[in-house]
N, C-alpha and C positions, 0 to 999 in steps of 0.2 A: 503493498499499497503506497511504503513512501513515509518519511519521515513529518513531522505537521509543520515543519521550515520550508521542507518543498511543496509541499503540498499547498501553502501560502504562497510563494513565488508564482504555481503554477495558476492559482486564484487572478494572483494580483497580472499573470499575464494575460489569461484568458481577458481580463476587462481592458486590455491594452484594443486601438484599432482593430493591430492583425489578431490577438486571438480573437478578435469577433470575427475578422474575416474568413478567419479561419473556421470559426464556427459554421458560418452560412456555407463557409463551401461543403462541408462534410455534409451539413444539414440539404444542402443541392444535390449531393452524391449519392443520396441516402434514398432521393428522389426516383432520382434517375433508376438506381439500381431496382426501386419496385416496380415501377411503372415499367421495365425491364422484363421482372418477371411477372407480372398480368399483363404484358404481350405477349410472353414466350409461352404461356398456358393456351393462345387460342391459334399460336401459328403465325403471328405476325410476322411479317418477312421485313429487317430492320434496311432500310438504303441511307445512310448518313453518308456513303460517297457520291449521293447526289446533293448536300443540303451547303457544302461551299461555294458554289455558283450562283446560289440564291443570297447570301452575302457579299458577294462580289467578285471580281475577276481582274486578270489583270490580262492588259492587252496591247500591242507595241510600244512595253516599258510602261506604260500607264494603269494607274489601278481604277477600276471602274465599280463604283459600288452597284449592290444589287438592289434587290425588291425591298428587305429585309432592312438593309444599314439606310436604304431611302426611308422608312418609313421609322426609321429609328428616329430617325432625322426630326422629322415631322412631329413625332411623339415629343422628342425636344423639345421642339420651337415651341410646341402649342402649352406644354408645361412650363416652360419657362415665362412664357407671357401671360397664362393663368394665374401662376404665383404672382409676378408686380401686380395685376389689378387685385388681384385678393389680399395683396397688406394693404393695399390702398384701398378695396372696400372694408377690409376689418379694421383700421385704423379710422376711417368716416367715421362707422357706422358705432365704435366704442366710445370718439369723441363727443357723439351726438347724443350717446343716452347717459353719459358722466357730464356733459359740458353744455350741450344744444339745449335749445327752445321745448317746448312741450311740443311744437308738431314737430321738430327734429328726432325729437322723444321718438313719437307716437309712429313716425316712418319708419326710426331704426325697427321697433318693436316689432315693427308690423314682417321689415323684411325678413328679422330673424325667426320669426314663427313660419312666414311661408316658406322658407329654404328650409330651415330641421324637422318640417315637419310633414314634407313631402319626399319622394324619391327623384335619388339626382338622374335618371332615364325618362322622367314624363318632364321633369323642368326642359333636359334638353328638344323633347319633342314639342314641348311646349312655344320654347325659343326658335325652330327649326320649322316649326308649320304655321306658326300664329306671326310671333315678331319679326321675325326675318323678312318674309314677303314684304311687310308693311316698309319697313325700314331700307330693305337690298343690302341684309346682311349677306355675307360669306356663309359656307357650310365652316369654313378654317374658326373665323372669326364665331359662328355662334358654338360651336365647339369650346373655343379661348373663354367665352364670358360667361358658359355655362358652369366651366370648373370654377373660374375665379366668385361668383355671385356662392356656389356650393362652401366652398372652402372659406369665401372672407368670411361668412358667419362664424365658422368654428373660430376663425382669428381672430375674428372679432370679442369674443369671451375670453380668449388668451389677452388679448391686450386690455380690456376694461380688468382682469385678476389683477395683471402686472400695473395698471395706474391703482388699485385699492390699496395693491400693498408697498407702495411707497409713503413712508412714515409722515405722518400730518407735519411734523418738524421744519419740512421741507417746505411745505408750503410757506407754511409762515416765516421762515427763512426770506424765500424767496418777496414776501410783502414787506419785509423788514427794508429790503434793498430798493424798493418802490418800485415795483414790479405790478401790475395788472394782474388780476385771475387769469385772464385769458394768456400773457407774456408768461406768466410761470409755469400756467399746463404745457405751453409750445416747449417754452427754451430747456426747462427744470426736471418737470415731472415726466414728462415724454420721452425723452430722449435714454430716461433711468430707466422707464417702463418697458421701451424697446429691449435695453438689455436682461431685465427679466422675463423677457416674453421669448427672448430668441430660439430657448431650447423647445420649448411647445412649436414655434411656428414652421422652429426645421423640421421636426416632426409632421406636420401636416402639411409640407412639403412632399414626404415621404409619398402621404397619403395623394396627394393630387396624381403625383405620376401615377399610383395603381387606377387612381379613378379614370385616369385619363382613357383608358382602355374601352370604356363604353362608349366614345364620341363614334368607336365603328360603326351606331346602330346611321349614324348620318352621313356613311359612305366618303368620312374622313381619312385619306390615307395612310394613316398610323401604321405603327409596328403592327396591333393586333389585327389590323383590315388587311396589312399584306399577305402575314400568316396567313387568317383565311383565306384569301385569291388563291394561295401557293397551294393550300391543304386541298383546294377543293380542285385543282387542276390534276396535282402530282397521287393525292390521297397517302401522303406519307404525314398521317394525323399526328403520330405521337415526338416523329424527329423534330419538327415544325413547332410543337408548341411545345417541348426541351426547348430547340433552340432561341422562341421568344423569351420565353420566360428565365432563360439567360441572360438577353439582352435587356432587359427589365431590372435583372439584379443587377448586369453593370451600373446603373444610374439611381438605382436605389439604395446600392449598398454605402456608397459615399456620403449622400445624404443621412443614412441611417448612425453613422458611423461621429459624422460633425454633431447630429442630435444630440450623441450622446456622451462627447465630448465637450459638450458645451454645459452639459447638465453636470458632468462632476467639476469641470474649472467654476461654473456659477456655485455650486455647494463649496467645491476650496474656499472662495473669494468672502461666502454668507458662513463658512462656520465655525 
């Protein structure tokens, strides 16, 4: 079993980014093994040798990305744009609830209740079939806006909690320096709240990337859509879905490790 000291060292190492990455690789390897075991039970014929061409090909000294890598690029673009808008919606909503007028507070509550109590899929359909034709919005922007509205609601709660966690003395110190309540909020409280909210916001970024797979229902050519198209042409169900899962992990793993690192750093700073 090893000495207690060795076990403690192993536990500390497993808590590092490298250890977390290793655990994710082991889990993914276990998933691949289970899928292979299940597929072998009904005589599935594996065709891994055909997968690389859908990632990309070398031609005349240049690399040309295949449909899976192109879809991954679309997923990254949608996720990054949605994350930026979600942060904006989160800050605006949290500010409206904490320091807004009655009208602003009412609108913020209505937005939160509507988004949190309806499925993301329904929200995408409403934006795509109702709002998009009216304003001429492309399906790409429908995907970005739907993800931003959905995650922005959760981010606003993280921001609101962070603002409420700022000691009252900071408000009083700002007032003593001659700052108005609005100035104190913008220049003293909000920057500190953003720091406190960083770990949960990073976690929501991971959730947003995973949720982006659902935009395939409106034929946005993201990673999931490209994977489904390839499967319909080749019937390589397991190979493609496992490859798609691995590509999603390439995005979400660094974000997850960053969120955990921020949580540990914040805990050390406040401990």
